C-alpha positions in Angstrom: -16.9 20.7 1.3 -17.0 17.7 -1.0 -16.4 19.8 -4.2 -15.5 18.3 -7.8 -12.3 16.8 -8.6 -11.8 19.7 -11.5 -9.6 22.7 -12.3 -11.7 25.3 -10.1 -11.5 23.2 -6.7 -8.6 23.9 -4.2 -5.3 24.7 -5.7 -2.6 22.9 -7.4 -0.1 22.1 -4.4 1.3 18.9 -5.0 1.0 15.8 -1.8 4.1 13.6 -4.2 6.6 12.9 -1.5 8.8 10.7 -3.3 11.9 12.3 -2.4 10.6 10.9 1.3 9.6 7.8 0.6 12.2 4.6 1.4 11.0 2.9 -1.6 7.5 1.7 -0.7 4.1 2.2 0.1 1.7 0.4 2.2 -1.9 -0.5 2.6 -1.9 -1.2 5.9 -5.5 -2.6 6.8 -6.2 -4.3 3.6 -5.4 -7.6 2.1 -3.3 -6.4 -0.8 0.0 -4.4 -0.8 1.7 -2.0 -3.2 5.4 -1.3 -3.2 6.7 1.5 -6.0 9.8 0.7 -7.2 12.2 3.0 -8.1 15.5 2.4 -10.4 17.3 4.0 -13.5 16.2 3.4 -16.6 16.4 -0.2 -17.0 18.0 -1.6 -13.9 17.7 -4.7 -12.3 14.6 -4.6 -10.0 15.9 -7.6 -7.6 13.3 -10.2 -7.9 12.4 -13.2 -9.8 8.8 -14.6 -11.1 7.6 -17.9 -11.2 4.0 -18.8 -12.0 1.5 -17.4 -14.9 0.0 -19.1 -17.5 2.2 -21.7 -19.7 4.8 -22.0 -17.1 6.6 -25.0 -17.3 6.1 -25.9 -13.5 2.7 -25.3 -14.0 0.3 -22.7 -14.9 -0.6 -21.0 -11.4 -0.5 -17.6 -10.4 2.4 -15.3 -10.6 4.0 -15.0 -7.6 8.3 -14.1 -6.5 10.3 -16.6 -5.9 12.9 -15.4 -4.9 14.7 -11.1 -3.8 18.1 -10.4 -3.8 19.5 -9.3 -0.6 20.2 -5.9 -0.9 18.0 -5.0 -4.1 15.8 -2.7 -5.1 13.0 -5.2 -4.2 14.1 -6.0 -0.9 14.8 -2.9 0.2 11.2 -2.0 0.3 10.8 -3.8 3.4 6.7 -4.8 2.1 7.7 -7.4 -1.1 8.4 -11.1 0.4 9.4 -14.1 -1.0 6.1 -16.4 -2.3 4.2 -13.1 -2.8 1.7 -13.2 -4.9 1.5 -10.2 -8.0 -1.8 -8.8 -8.8 -1.0 -5.6 -11.2 2.5 -4.4 -12.3 1.9 -0.5 -12.9 -2.1 -0.7 -13.0 -2.0 -3.7 -15.2 -3.9 -6.5 -13.7 -1.6 -9.6 -14.6 -3.7 -12.2 -13.0 -4.0 -14.2 -16.6 -0.5 -13.1 -17.7 1.8 -15.8 -19.2 4.8 -16.0 -17.3 6.5 -14.6 -20.6 4.1 -11.5 -21.1 4.6 -10.7 -17.1 8.6 -10.7 -17.3 8.6 -8.2 -20.4 5.8 -6.5 -18.6 8.4 -5.8 -15.5 11.9 -5.5 -17.3 10.2 -2.7 -19.7 8.0 -1.0 -16.9 9.1 2.6 -15.8 10.2 3.5 -12.6 8.3 3.5 -10.5 7.4 0.7 -10.9 4.0 0.0 -8.9 3.6 -3.5 -7.9 0.2 -4.6 -6.1 1.3 -8.2 -4.0 -1.1 -10.1 -2.0 0.1 -13.0 0.3 -0.2 -16.3 -1.5 -2.4 -18.0 1.1 -4.9 -14.9 1.2 -7.9 -14.6 -0.7 -7.8 -11.8 -2.9 -10.7 -8.9 -2.4 -12.7 -7.5 -5.3 -10.6 -5.0 -6.3 -10.0 -3.2 -9.8 -7.6 -0.7 -11.4 -8.9 2.4 -13.0 -6.9 4.7 -15.4 -8.4 7.9 -15.5 -7.1 10.7 -17.9 -7.4 14.1 -17.5 -9.9 16.3 -19.4 -10.1 19.7 -19.0 -12.5 20.2 -16.4 -10.4 17.5 -14.2 -11.1 13.6 -13.6 -15.1 13.9 -13.0 -15.5 12.9 -9.7 -15.5 14.1 -5.8 -14.7 12.3 -2.6 -15.6 12.3 0.8 -13.9 10.8 4.2 -11.0 10.8 4.9 -8.9 10.5 8.9 -10.1 13.6 10.0 -13.7 12.6 10.0 -14.5 11.3 13.5 -14.6 8.4 13.3 -12.3 8.6 10.7 -13.7 6.9 7.5 -12.1 5.5 4.2 -11.9 8.1 1.2 -14.6 6.7 -0.9 -16.1 8.3 -4.2 -19.1 11.4 -3.6 -20.2 12.0 -7.4 -19.3 10.4 -10.9 -20.3 13.2 -13.5 -21.9 11.9 -16.7 -19.9 14.3 -18.5 -16.6 13.5 -17.2 -13.6 10.7 -17.6 -14.9 8.1 -14.2 -18.4 8.1 -16.1 -19.1 4.2 -16.4 -16.1 3.3 -14.1 -16.3 4.5 -11.4 -19.7 4.4 -9.1 -21.1 5.9 -5.4 -19.3 4.2 -2.9 -16.3 2.6 -4.4 -13.8 2.8 -1.9 -10.0 4.4 -3.3 -7.3 2.0 -2.2 -4.3 3.8 -3.6 -3.6 6.9 -6.1 -0.7 6.4 -8.2 1.0 3.2 -6.2 0.7 5.5 -2.9 -1.7 4.3 0.0 -4.1 7.2 1.0 -5.9 4.9 4.3 -4.5 8.1 6.3 -5.4 10.5 4.2 -7.6 13.4 5.0 -9.7 14.5 2.6 -7.9 17.7 1.8 -5.2 15.7 1.1 -6.8 12.9 -1.4 -8.4 15.7 -3.4 -4.5 17.3 -3.5 -3.0 14.7 -4.3 -5.3 14.0 -7.3 -5.3 17.4 -8.6 -1.4 16.9 -9.1 -2.2 14.1 -11.4 -2.0 16.4 -14.4 -2.2 13.7 -16.5 -3.7 10.3 -16.0 -4.1 8.7 -12.6 -4.1 5.2 -11.9 -6.5 4.3 -8.3 -6.6 0.7 -6.8 -10.9 0.9 -6.4 -12.0 -1.6 -4.2 
């Protein structure tokens, strides 16, 4: 059944497979790509940024100017030079100044989650939603999953008026990723367990 994502549904086994990831996850069928960068404290990520509001060479969208060979960013095999940066750790940076984006990236805690897109691709409508768990959970339920015939994307089935998701999510919203992890190939149960493993807050990329 499609029970609510609250503390009473399923169990609390974690699907956090960080230890089994390389250094990134990939949204295969979407324009957007998500990369998780794991580093010790404030170690360099191995990438340089250009663009941003007020950039000396022109106020253009933020993008990756270079990747250090063998660096953390390059090892994801997801990020490329000239990729346009859409968000950093769930914060949309499309209207950020160059300086603010660099500071945000420098101070971001690990894993640093970057959502990027090809420079010549039109960005689909999407948003990043951050929810803080209440005593009853995040306050929404989901449907879909790769185990459906045919496979269906994970979407929002219902949003409860007393929950944290009310006013932020709506029925039919598609969940692209959860805390930087693509759930494109997840079953509904796997997606539910992943969401339940987020004990305090969750960042969702929604389309």
